[in-house]
C-alpha positions as CSV (number, residue, x, y, z in Angstrom):
1,X,10.7,22.4,8.3
2,X,7.7,20.4,7.5
3,X,6.5,16.9,8.8
4,X,4.0,15.6,7.3
5,X,2.6,11.5,8.6
6,X,0.2,9.1,7.0
7,X,-1.2,5.5,7.9
8,X,-0.9,2.1,6.1
9,X,-4.5,1.1,4.3
10,X,-3.5,-2.6,4.6
11,X,-1.2,-4.4,6.2
12,X,-0.9,-8.1,7.8
13,X,2.1,-11.0,8.1
14,X,3.0,-13.6,6.0
15,X,3.6,-17.0,8.1
16,X,5.8,-19.7,6.2
17,X,4.6,-22.4,8.0
18,X,1.0,-21.4,7.6
19,X,0.7,-21.1,4.0
20,X,-2.8,-19.7,3.9
21,X,-3.8,-18.5,7.4
22,X,-4.6,-14.3,7.1
23,X,-3.6,-12.0,9.6
24,X,-5.2,-9.2,7.9
25,X,-6.4,-7.8,11.3
26,X,-3.6,-8.8,13.9
27,X,-2.7,-5.8,15.6
28,X,0.8,-7.4,15.3
29,X,3.5,-7.4,12.8
30,X,6.4,-10.2,12.9
31,X,9.9,-10.0,10.6
32,X,11.4,-14.1,11.5
33,X,13.2,-16.8,11.7
34,X,12.4,-19.0,14.6
35,X,11.9,-23.0,14.7
36,X,8.2,-24.5,14.8
37,X,7.6,-27.5,17.6
38,X,9.5,-29.9,14.7
39,X,12.4,-28.1,14.9
40,X,12.1,-27.1,11.6
41,X,12.3,-23.0,11.2
42,X,8.9,-20.9,10.3
43,X,9.7,-17.6,8.4
44,X,7.9,-14.2,8.9
45,X,7.4,-11.1,6.9
46,X,5.0,-8.5,6.5
47,X,3.0,-6.0,3.9
48,X,2.3,-2.2,4.3
49,X,0.8,-0.4,1.5
50,X,-0.1,3.2,2.0
51,X,-2.7,4.6,-0.5
52,X,-0.9,6.5,-3.7
53,X,-3.3,9.4,-4.1
54,X,-2.5,10.7,-0.9
55,X,1.1,10.3,-1.8
56,X,0.8,11.9,-5.0
57,X,-0.9,14.7,-3.6
58,X,1.7,15.1,-0.2
59,X,4.7,15.2,-3.3
60,X,2.7,17.4,-6.1
61,X,0.7,19.4,-3.9
62,X,2.0,20.0,0.1
63,X,6.2,19.3,-0.9
64,X,5.4,21.1,-4.1
65,X,9.1,20.9,-5.6
66,X,10.9,21.3,-2.5
67,X,13.9,18.8,-2.3
68,X,12.5,15.8,0.5
69,X,13.0,12.5,2.5
70,X,10.8,10.0,2.8
71,X,11.0,7.3,5.5
72,X,8.5,4.1,7.0
73,X,8.6,4.2,11.0
74,X,7.6,1.0,12.8
75,X,7.4,1.4,15.9
76,X,8.5,-1.9,18.0
77,X,6.3,-4.0,20.3
78,X,8.6,-7.5,21.2
79,X,11.6,-8.7,19.5
80,X,14.2,-11.7,20.6
81,X,17.1,-13.3,19.8
82,X,18.8,-10.0,18.5
83,X,22.2,-10.8,17.8
84,X,25.2,-7.8,16.3
85,X,24.0,-6.7,12.7
86,X,21.0,-8.4,12.0
87,X,19.1,-6.9,8.8
88,X,15.3,-6.6,8.0
89,X,15.2,-5.4,4.9
90,X,12.0,-3.1,3.0
91,X,11.1,-3.8,-0.9
92,X,8.8,-3.3,-3.2
93,X,5.8,-5.2,-3.4
94,X,5.4,-6.4,-7.5
95,X,1.7,-7.3,-6.4
96,X,-2.0,-6.4,-5.4
97,X,-3.4,-8.2,-2.5
98,X,-6.0,-8.1,0.0
99,X,-5.6,-7.4,3.4
100,X,-8.9,-10.1,4.3
101,X,-10.1,-10.7,8.3
102,X,-8.2,-13.0,9.6
103,X,-5.9,-12.5,13.3
104,X,-3.4,-15.4,14.4
105,X,-5.1,-16.9,16.4
106,X,-8.3,-17.9,14.8
107,X,-9.4,-21.1,15.0
108,X,-10.4,-22.4,12.9
109,X,-8.0,-19.9,10.2
110,X,-9.2,-17.6,8.1
111,X,-8.3,-17.4,5.1
112,X,-10.4,-14.8,3.3
113,X,-6.9,-12.5,2.2
114,X,-3.4,-12.7,1.5
115,X,-1.8,-15.3,3.0
116,X,1.9,-16.7,2.3
117,X,0.6,-18.3,-0.9
118,X,-1.5,-16.7,-1.7
119,X,-2.3,-12.7,-2.6
120,X,-6.3,-13.0,-1.6
121,X,-8.5,-15.7,-0.5
122,X,-7.0,-19.1,-0.6
123,X,-6.7,-20.9,-4.2
124,X,-7.3,-18.0,-5.8
125,X,-4.1,-16.2,-6.8
126,X,-0.4,-17.4,-5.6
127,X,2.3,-15.1,-4.8
128,X,4.2,-16.9,-8.4
129,X,6.1,-14.3,-10.3
130,X,7.0,-16.2,-13.5
131,X,9.8,-15.0,-16.3
132,X,13.0,-15.0,-17.6
133,X,16.5,-15.5,-15.6
134,X,19.7,-14.7,-17.1
135,X,22.1,-16.0,-14.2
136,X,24.8,-14.6,-16.2
137,X,24.3,-10.8,-16.3
138,X,21.4,-11.4,-13.2
139,X,19.0,-9.0,-14.6
140,X,16.1,-9.0,-12.2
141,X,13.1,-7.0,-13.1
142,X,10.8,-8.9,-10.0
143,X,11.8,-11.6,-7.4
144,X,10.9,-13.8,-4.4
145,X,12.7,-16.0,-2.2
146,X,11.9,-18.9,-0.6
147,X,13.6,-22.5,0.9
148,X,11.6,-25.6,-0.2
149,X,13.4,-27.2,2.2
150,X,11.2,-25.4,5.1
151,X,8.2,-23.9,3.3
152,X,5.8,-24.0,0.2
153,X,6.5,-21.0,-2.9
154,X,5.0,-17.6,-1.5
155,X,6.2,-15.2,1.0
156,X,5.5,-12.4,-1.4
157,X,7.0,-10.1,-5.1
158,X,9.1,-7.2,-5.4
159,X,10.9,-5.8,-7.6
160,X,14.2,-5.9,-7.9
161,X,15.1,-2.1,-9.8
162,X,12.9,0.6,-10.9
163,X,11.8,-0.3,-14.1
164,X,8.5,-3.0,-14.6
165,X,10.1,-3.4,-17.9
166,X,13.5,-5.8,-17.7
167,X,13.1,-10.0,-16.6
168,X,11.8,-11.5,-13.6
169,X,12.3,-14.6,-11.1
170,X,10.9,-16.6,-9.0
171,X,14.1,-17.0,-7.1
172,X,14.3,-20.6,-5.3
173,X,17.3,-22.0,-2.2
174,X,19.7,-22.4,-4.6
175,X,19.2,-18.7,-5.5
176,X,20.0,-16.7,-2.4
177,X,23.1,-16.0,-2.4
178,X,23.1,-14.5,-5.2
179,X,20.6,-12.2,-4.2
180,X,22.6,-11.4,-1.7
181,X,25.4,-10.2,-3.7
182,X,23.4,-7.8,-5.6
183,X,20.9,-6.7,-2.5
184,X,23.2,-4.0,-2.0
185,X,23.6,-2.3,-4.7
186,X,20.0,-1.9,-5.8
187,X,18.2,1.0,-5.1
188,X,15.0,-0.5,-4.4
189,X,16.2,-2.5,-1.6
190,X,16.7,-0.7,1.9
191,X,18.4,-2.2,4.7
192,X,18.0,-1.1,8.5
193,X,21.0,-3.3,11.0
194,X,19.9,-3.4,14.8
195,X,22.5,-4.4,17.5
196,X,22.3,-5.7,20.6
197,X,22.2,-1.9,22.4
198,X,20.1,-0.2,19.5
199,X,16.7,1.1,19.2
200,X,14.5,-1.6,17.9
201,X,12.4,0.7,15.8
202,X,12.2,0.5,12.1
203,X,13.1,3.8,10.3
204,X,14.0,3.1,7.4
205,X,14.9,5.8,4.3
206,X,12.3,4.5,1.5
207,X,12.6,7.9,-0.9
208,X,14.4,5.4,-3.7
209,X,10.5,3.0,-3.3
210,X,8.5,6.2,-3.3
211,X,9.6,7.7,-6.0
212,X,9.4,5.6,-8.9
213,X,6.1,5.0,-7.6
214,X,5.2,8.3,-8.1
215,X,7.1,8.4,-10.9
216,X,4.7,5.4,-12.2
217,X,8.2,3.3,-12.8
218,X,6.8,0.5,-10.3
219,X,2.7,0.2,-9.3
220,X,2.3,1.0,-5.7
221,X,1.6,-1.9,-4.1
222,X,2.9,-1.4,-0.9
223,X,6.0,-2.2,1.2
224,X,7.5,-6.2,2.1
225,X,9.6,-5.7,5.1
226,X,11.8,-9.1,5.8
227,X,14.6,-10.6,7.2
228,X,18.0,-10.7,5.2
229,X,18.6,-14.1,3.3
230,X,20.6,-14.9,5.9
231,X,18.6,-15.0,9.0
232,X,15.6,-16.6,6.8
233,X,15.0,-20.7,7.0
234,X,17.9,-20.4,8.8
235,X,18.0,-24.1,11.0
236,X,20.6,-23.0,14.1
237,X,18.7,-22.6,17.6
238,X,21.6,-19.5,17.9
239,X,19.6,-17.5,14.5
240,X,16.0,-17.3,15.9
241,X,15.6,-13.0,15.5
242,X,11.9,-12.2,15.8
243,X,10.6,-8.4,15.5
244,X,6.8,-7.8,16.4
245,X,5.7,-4.0,15.4
246,X,2.4,-3.2,16.1
247,X,-0.2,-2.6,13.5
248,X,-2.4,-0.2,11.8
249,X,-5.0,-1.9,14.2
250,X,-3.5,-1.7,17.6
251,X,-4.9,0.3,20.3
252,X,-2.5,1.8,20.9
253,X,-0.8,5.5,19.3
254,X,2.3,3.7,17.6
255,X,0.9,2.2,14.2
256,X,2.9,2.0,11.2
257,X,3.8,5.7,9.6
258,X,4.8,6.6,6.2
259,X,6.6,10.3,7.0
260,X,7.6,12.9,4.4
261,X,10.4,15.6,5.8
262,X,11.0,18.6,3.9
263,X,12.6,22.0,4.3
264,X,10.1,24.9,4.0
265,X,12.1,27.3,6.2
266,X,11.6,30.9,5.7
267,X,13.7,34.2,6.9
268,X,12.8,37.3,7.4
269,X,15.6,40.0,8.3
270,X,14.0,41.7,11.2
271,X,16.8,45.1,12.9
272,X,19.7,43.5,14.4
273,X,18.5,44.9,17.9
274,X,14.7,42.6,18.2
275,X,16.8,39.7,17.5
276,X,16.5,38.6,21.6
277,X,19.9,37.6,23.2
278,X,19.0,36.9,26.7
279,X,18.2,33.6,27.8
280,X,15.5,34.9,30.3
281,X,12.4,35.0,28.2
282,X,8.9,34.6,28.1
283,X,7.0,32.7,25.0
284,X,3.4,32.0,24.1
285,X,1.8,30.9,21.5
286,X,-0.8,32.8,19.2
287,X,-3.1,30.8,16.8
288,X,-4.0,28.2,18.9
289,X,-7.6,27.6,19.0
290,X,-6.5,24.4,21.4
291,X,-8.6,22.1,19.3
292,X,-8.0,20.4,15.7
293,X,-9.2,18.0,12.8
294,X,-6.9,15.3,11.4
295,X,-7.0,17.0,8.1
296,X,-6.1,20.9,10.2
297,X,-2.7,22.5,8.8
298,X,-1.8,25.5,11.5
299,X,0.5,27.6,11.9
300,X,1.5,28.7,15.3
301,X,2.7,32.5,15.5
302,X,5.3,32.6,19.2
303,X,5.3,35.7,20.8
304,X,8.7,36.4,22.5
305,X,9.4,38.9,25.0
306,X,12.9,39.2,27.7
307,X,11.3,38.2,31.3
308,X,13.1,40.6,32.6
309,X,13.4,44.3,30.1
310,X,16.0,46.6,30.2
311,X,14.4,50.2,31.5
312,X,14.2,52.7,28.7
313,X,11.7,55.8,28.8
314,X,9.1,55.0,26.1
315,X,5.4,55.6,25.9
316,X,4.2,52.4,24.7
317,X,4.7,48.9,26.8
318,X,8.0,47.0,25.9
319,X,6.2,43.6,26.0
320,X,4.4,44.9,22.6
321,X,7.3,45.3,20.3
322,X,7.9,43.1,18.4
323,X,10.8,40.0,18.7
324,X,12.5,37.7,17.8
325,X,14.1,34.3,18.5
326,X,17.2,33.6,16.7
327,X,17.7,31.4,14.0
328,X,18.7,28.6,15.6
329,X,15.3,28.0,16.9
330,X,13.2,24.4,16.8
331,X,10.1,23.2,17.6
332,X,9.1,19.3,19.1
333,X,5.6,17.7,19.3
334,X,4.8,15.7,22.6
335,X,2.2,13.5,23.3
336,X,1.1,14.9,26.0
337,X,0.2,11.3,28.1
338,X,2.8,9.5,27.3
339,X,5.6,11.8,26.9
340,X,7.2,10.8,23.7
341,X,7.7,13.1,21.2
342,X,5.2,12.9,18.1
343,X,7.7,15.5,16.4
344,X,11.2,15.3,17.5
345,X,13.8,18.3,17.2
346,X,15.7,18.5,14.3
347,X,18.0,21.3,12.5
348,X,16.8,21.0,9.1
349,X,12.3,20.0,9.5
350,X,11.3,22.1,12.9
351,X,13.7,24.8,11.7
352,X,11.6,28.2,12.8
353,X,10.8,30.1,10.5
354,X,10.3,34.3,10.3
355,X,7.8,36.8,9.1
356,X,6.5,40.3,8.6
357,X,4.9,39.4,12.2
358,X,7.2,37.5,14.1
359,X,8.7,33.5,14.5
360,X,6.5,30.7,13.2
361,X,6.3,26.8,11.8
362,X,3.4,25.0,10.6
363,X,2.3,21.4,12.1
364,X,0.3,19.0,10.1
365,X,-2.1,17.3,12.2
366,X,-2.5,14.4,9.8
367,X,0.0,12.4,11.7
368,X,-1.0,12.6,14.6
369,X,-3.7,10.3,16.5
370,X,-7.2,11.4,17.1
371,X,-8.7,12.4,21.0
372,X,-5.3,12.5,22.3
373,X,-3.8,16.2,23.6
374,X,-0.2,16.8,22.6
375,X,2.3,19.8,23.3
376,X,4.2,22.4,22.1
377,X,8.4,22.9,23.2
378,X,10.4,25.0,21.7
379,X,14.3,25.0,22.0
380,X,16.4,28.3,21.2
381,X,20.3,28.3,21.2
382,X,21.6,31.5,23.1
383,X,25.3,32.4,23.5
384,X,26.2,28.8,22.8
385,X,23.6,27.8,25.5
386,X,20.7,25.1,24.8
387,X,17.5,26.5,26.0
388,X,13.9,24.2,26.1
389,X,10.7,26.5,26.4
390,X,8.2,23.6,28.1
391,X,5.7,26.1,29.3
392,X,2.1,24.2,28.6
393,X,1.2,24.6,25.2
394,X,-1.3,22.4,25.1
395,X,-3.4,21.0,21.7
396,X,-5.7,18.4,21.0
397,X,-6.1,16.8,17.7
398,X,-10.1,15.3,17.6
399,X,-11.7,12.8,15.1
């Protein structure tokens, strides 16, 4: 049961209506299609990149051969225009880019980083893949898409398969339908569907992309997040979905995250009599100094004792006996101020382990915002009844 989170090294939004504008330090990332004052569609896509050496270290040294899943998580700030089955796509970028220091409201606009038209400062390197396109076999290595009726060339480039030695193409408006047809079968194209009543946070499983980075099949230039082609450059007033997520420059606790989840559950086999069977329990945590740095990995041990122990003749205290929770026990972590789950209960990834000292679980502090307080909750299933212990198990992460 392990969850490890990292934050981006850079992120930004590209706007088709402002082909040279950089928004590298905006607090918001945007994926949208909206009509401008001229009645023409304006498309926004955003880029997010995570440190490749950090990714490699997690997979090599922390996960160490275990089966794992990886999720790109973005937290919603504002949303408009969502209808049934509005799709966001997450793809691996195929060119390097510079974050820049611009913001949407800069006047004049800032042009010292990537934009819709350029990968770095305005007028330098364009988002312009080149190569051959086989319209019969449809072999594509990396691509981009834009509508020449409404925008200039640009908007990012992305890989379409796990190899960088195949053909590639700059896909214009005429290829959009073709791309939509093959996008569903490509392992490097991740999509998430949103409906009116769904949660609007992005939580996309991106194992294939991250594994390609780790193996070296494609370089890690980060992710591009965009609406599906059928929503982009759509001139209809009824198709204007707008997703706005918090960026790494937010002043909230909701920056983008790349979350690794793997199962490192370990089971010790105590005597049957030491596994508690009563729901009336007293739990406490040991190995909790209360203050941690973001680099910390802490193993919390759980002291378990019946609240009302059975009376027996014994010369030592019953409260010194080593007791164990049932195997169907899990932990979670909440932000103390917002009361939101930072790590939620999960049957696979937060199952509580055990050894000869008792029950335990490990918490990686890397994915917790510093200078905040957190609390730990314990959930266990006893006698077909679920009980959650929320008994003021607090700690703080500091810079």
